[in-house]
Structure formats: C-alpha cells, structure tokens
C-alpha positions in Angstrom: 87.1 125.2 89.3 88.6 123.3 92.2 92.2 122.2 91.8 93.5 118.9 93.0 97.1 117.9 93.0 97.5 114.1 92.8 100.9 112.5 93.3 101.5 109.1 91.9 98.8 110.1 89.4 100.2 108.2 86.4 99.2 104.6 87.3 97.3 102.4 89.7 95.2 104.0 92.4 96.6 107.5 91.8 95.5 107.3 88.1 92.0 106.1 89.2 91.8 109.1 91.6 92.8 111.5 88.8 90.3 110.1 86.4 87.4 110.2 88.9 88.2 113.8 90.0 88.4 114.9 86.4 85.0 113.4 85.8 83.7 115.3 88.8 84.9 118.6 87.3 88.0 119.1 89.3 91.1 120.5 87.5 93.5 117.7 88.2 97.3 118.1 88.1 98.8 114.6 88.0 102.3 114.4 89.3 104.6 111.4 88.7 108.0 110.5 87.1 106.2 109.3 84.0 103.2 110.8 82.1 99.8 109.3 82.8 97.6 107.6 80.2 94.7 110.1 80.8 95.3 113.2 78.7 92.4 115.1 80.2 94.7 115.8 83.2 97.4 118.3 83.3 100.7 116.5 84.0 103.8 117.6 85.8 106.9 115.4 85.9 108.5 115.4 89.4 110.3 113.1 91.8 108.4 114.0 95.0 111.0 112.2 97.1 113.3 115.2 96.3 112.3 118.0 98.7 113.6 120.8 96.5 111.8 119.4 93.4 108.5 118.8 95.3 108.5 122.3 96.9 109.4 124.0 93.6 106.6 122.2 91.8 104.0 123.2 94.4 105.3 126.8 94.6 104.6 127.2 90.9 101.0 126.2 91.2 98.8 129.3 92.0 95.9 127.5 93.6 95.5 124.1 95.3 92.2 123.1 96.9 93.1 119.5 97.6 96.3 117.4 97.8 96.2 113.6 97.3 99.4 111.9 98.2 99.1 108.6 96.3 102.8 108.2 95.3 104.5 105.2 96.9 106.4 101.9 96.5 106.8 98.5 98.1 109.3 95.7 98.0 110.5 92.7 100.0 112.8 94.2 102.7 115.4 92.0 104.4 115.9 92.7 108.0 119.7 92.8 107.9 122.0 95.4 106.3 121.5 94.0 102.8 118.1 95.7 102.9 119.5 99.2 103.5 119.0 100.6 100.0 115.4 99.4 99.8 114.7 100.6 103.3 115.7 104.2 102.5 114.0 104.2 99.1 110.8 102.9 100.6 110.8 105.4 103.5 111.5 108.2 101.0 108.7 107.2 98.6 106.0 106.6 101.1 106.8 108.9 104.0 109.2 111.6 103.0 107.4 112.4 99.8 104.1 112.8 101.7 105.8 115.2 104.1 107.5 117.2 101.4 104.2 117.8 99.6 102.0 118.4 102.7 104.5 120.9 104.1 104.7 122.8 100.8 101.0 122.7 100.0 99.3 123.3 103.3 99.8 127.1 103.2 98.0 127.2 99.8 95.0 125.2 100.9 91.9 127.5 101.5 90.6 127.8 105.0 87.3 125.9 105.5 87.5 123.9 102.3 91.1 122.7 101.9 91.6 118.9 101.9 94.5 116.6 102.2 94.2 112.8 101.7 97.3 110.7 102.3 97.8 107.1 101.5 98.8 104.4 103.9 97.7 100.7 103.8 96.3 98.1 106.1 100.0 97.4 106.7 100.1 100.8 108.4 97.8 99.2 111.0 99.6 95.9 111.4 102.8 94.2 110.5 104.1 91.8 107.9 107.4 90.0 108.1 109.0 90.9 104.8 107.6 94.4 104.6 109.5 96.1 107.5 110.2 99.3 105.6 106.8 99.5 104.1 105.1 98.9 107.4 107.3 101.4 109.1 106.6 104.1 106.5 102.8 103.5 106.4 102.5 103.5 110.2 104.4 106.8 110.2 102.2 108.3 107.5 99.2 107.5 109.8 100.8 109.2 112.8 101.8 112.2 110.7 98.3 112.5 109.2 96.7 112.5 112.7 99.2 115.2 114.0 98.8 117.3 110.9 95.0 117.1 111.1 95.2 118.6 114.6 97.5 121.3 113.5 95.3 122.4 110.6 91.9 121.8 112.3 91.7 125.5 113.4 91.8 126.5 109.8 89.1 124.0 108.8 91.5 122.1 106.6 90.9 118.4 106.9 93.6 115.7 106.7 92.8 112.0 106.4 94.5 108.9 105.3 93.1 105.9 103.4 94.4 102.4 104.1 93.7 100.0 101.2 94.2 96.3 101.4 94.9 94.1 98.4 94.0 96.4 95.4 93.9 95.3 91.8 97.0 97.1 90.6 100.3 96.2 89.0 102.1 96.7 92.3 99.7 94.1 93.9 100.3 91.7 91.0 104.0 91.9 91.6 103.5 91.2 95.3 101.4 88.1 94.5 104.4 86.8 92.5 106.7 87.5 95.5 104.4 85.6 97.9 103.8 82.8 95.4 100.1 83.2 95.5 97.5 83.9 92.8 95.1 86.8 92.6 92.2 84.4 93.3 94.0 83.1 96.5 94.4 86.7 97.7 90.7 87.4 97.0 89.7 84.2 98.9 91.5 85.5 102.0 89.3 88.6 102.0 86.0 88.4 104.0 84.1 89.8 101.0 85.7 87.3 98.7 87.3 89.8 96.4 90.1 92.3 96.4 89.6 96.1 96.3 89.3 97.9 93.0 91.2 101.2 92.3 87.8 102.8 91.5 86.6 102.0 95.0 89.6 103.6 96.6 89.1 106.6 94.3 85.5 106.9 95.4 86.5 107.0 99.0 89.1 109.8 98.3 86.5 111.8 96.4 84.2 111.6 99.4 86.9 112.8 101.7 87.5 115.8 99.4 83.8 116.6 99.3 81.7 119.0 101.4 80.0 116.0 103.0 83.3 115.2 104.7 84.0 118.7 106.1 84.0 117.6 109.7 85.9 114.3 109.2 89.6 114.8 109.9 92.5 112.8 111.5 91.1 109.4 110.5 92.8 106.3 109.1 90.1 104.7 106.9 90.7 101.0 105.9 89.3 99.9 102.5 89.9 96.3 103.1 86.8 94.1 102.5 86.6 93.5 106.3 90.1 92.1 106.6 91.0 94.0 109.7 87.8 92.9 111.4 88.6 89.2 110.9 90.4 87.4 113.8 
C-alpha cells in the first residue's frame, strides 16, 4: 500500500486530501497539532514549523511514497514593525514548514514514483495589500517547488504546487470577516460564480500523485474558477 504523509491534515483542505487518499487506498498519515476528525487515518501530532520535530517525525516513518504539504496559516499583516510577529509566524507556517518536510522526506521517496505536492495560493501568483507575509511565503513556495522539481527530476520524483483561490474552509470564512464581505460576494467575484470546494482541491492533488501525472513536474497549478484569467 502506498503511503502518503499529509501535513495540515486535521482540517480544511488537508483533511479533504487525507479523506480522498484514504478512499483511494492510500495509507495516510495525517500530521497536525490537533487530531483530525477522520479516524481512518493514522495521526501524528507535530509542529512542522519546528525543524527538529518535523525531521524526527519523518525519520521515524519507514516508507513515504508521497508528501503533501497542506499546513499553513494566514492573517492580516501590517507593513510596519507592529506586524513582525505575524510575519515570522506566517513565513514559518507556509514556507519553512514546507522546506523542513521536503528536505527530510525527499530521500525516502522512491525513484520513478515519488511525489511531492506543495501548497501555495493564487496570492503566490499576485499580491494583496494586507497579506504581505502570506504573499511573500506563497511566492517563495512556488519558487522553491520549481527549483526542487529540477533537483529531483533525474530521480523521476515529481514536485508540483497547487494554488487555490477562495476555498470553502474555516480559514476563508475568517478572511471574509476581515474583509467585510460575505461568502456570496466572494463567489460573485469568481468567473465561475462560486468558490472552490476542498474536495476539488483534493481531487487535483490526487491526480498529481497518480501515475497519469508522472511527467508533470515543476508546475504551479491554479484552482481558481478562472480568477487569474480575468482582467
């Protein structure tokens, strides 16, 4: 049975990924600070922003066929020194955690079939005024993914990054409150007229982990209802 390690696997998109891969007969190890609601998955508690903890966790797993880095956080980030704490926390959760897990797991991934899927956002492909730290982290995740894809290509290990837009999660709901908009207003701003579902993102991840995607690597794939295509 193939083994997938899913960080951020206790809620939101990460939980949807863990559920879908379990249904597709993967052995899923969900990693998060808090236990997930899906008991079919094996759970490991870990703060993946801590390099020693992340590397110790991965060292203790005998086999990893796929790594999905879905852990992350967002938050309104002031552009002056008052935003320092959130800046560092956001970079750690979105960028450093991805690096810690990739660097520890890449040697365990099997040549020819190993897969890494990282998570960025459409804000890794453009900017937003109160999301400076989040945009910086997600832009960096895309660059890191592309470089790592080239480094691992000779082994046949693929590395891609998905970039969701508004997705129906608790984190998005909190963001709607920050922006003073409703879910319906966010959906109306999408060319398709609706926001993305966690299951749609999970389906994209599952494809990138499949044999059908064996020659797809180094790509940043928006899941955005056409938002980036709009003027």
